[in-house]
N, C-alpha and C positions, 0 to 999 in steps of 0.2 A: 504494500500500500504506500502510495506516494503522498507527501504533504506539500502544500503550496509554500512558496517563499514567504508570503505574508503570515501564514500560520506558524512557520518556524520562527519568524521574527517576534511574533506575539508571545510564543512559548519562551523563547530566550529572554525577552524583556521581563516577563513575569518571574522567571527563575532568578534573574539578576536582582530584581527588586526584593524578592524574598531573602536572598543571600545577604544583600546589603542591610536589610532590616535586622536580621539575626546578628550580624556583625556589630551594628550600632547598639543593639540591645545589650550585648556582652561587654562592650567597652565601658569601664567604670567612669562615672562623671568626675571631672576635675573640680576640686574644691575652689570656691571663689574666695580670693583673698581680699576681704573688706578693707584691710589696712594698706593695701598697695595704692600709691598715688597714681592715678591715671589721667591722661590728657596732656596737653601741651603746657610746658612751664613757660611763663611769660617773663622775659627779661625786663626787670624794673629799672635798675641803674647799677652801674659798677658790677659787682659780683652777685647782686641780689636777684632772685627769681621769685615769682608769685604763682600760686595755684590755689583755687578754692578748695576747701576741705569739706568733704561730704560726711565722713564718718569719723568720729573721735570717741573712743571709749573712755569715759571719765571726763575730767575737766581739761580745758586747753592748757592750763598752767602745768599740769603733770604729764602731758603727752610727750613722747620722745620720738625723735626722727632717726631712722636708720638708713644708711646707704649700703645696699646689699645687707650684710649682717653687721656692719660697723656702726656703732652709735656716734651720731654727730652732735656737735655742741660747741660752745655752751648754749643752752636753751635760754629763751626769753632775753635775747641780746637786743640792744638798742638798734633801731633801724639804720642809723648812719654807720654803725660799726659793721653791720652785715654788708652794706653797700661798699664800704672802703676796704675792709679786711677779708671778708668771706671766710674761707677755711672751715666750713661746716657750721658756722653760726646760724641760728634760726630763731624765729619768734612767730607766735600766732597773734592775730588780731581780728577784730570785727570792723568792717567798713563803717563809715559814719552813719549811713542810713540803714545798715543791716540788710542791704539788698542782696548781697551774695552770701551772707552768713559768714562763718569763720573763714579766714584765709591764712595761708602759710607763706611767710617770707623766709627764704633760706638761701644758703650758698652750698656748693658741693665741697667735698673735702679738699680737692685740688683746684678749685675755682674754674672748673671746666663747665661747659654747657650741659645741663642734665638731659636735654633733648637728644644729644648725640653721643654722650660718653658711654652708653651701654649699661649703665647701672640702674638698679631698681631702688625706689624710695618708699619706705614703709613708715607708717605711724603706729605706735603702740602705746 
């Protein structure tokens, strides 16, 4: 018994869809890291970058910033010191109208651009 080309295509497509569904069902989901800072870091001035902060566990004053697994700091540094010296200094603040919510002003450990240096930044 001979089957037509369109029948073979339909059967093949169905088998492929079933196999793909089984594969996706068996792959474990990756956990979402709520503490990972996502999005573009906006250069403010000097070595300072800004990013809105969506999730902070606890108060802003006690939050810590990590570059990969390295703790950055000192925390709660004055804005001008972050701009001028960088080297991992950071501070949290709320904008004047509280339009964006909390924001993070920070610098990388080596004063490179966090958008291109290949490192991940986490809040804990």
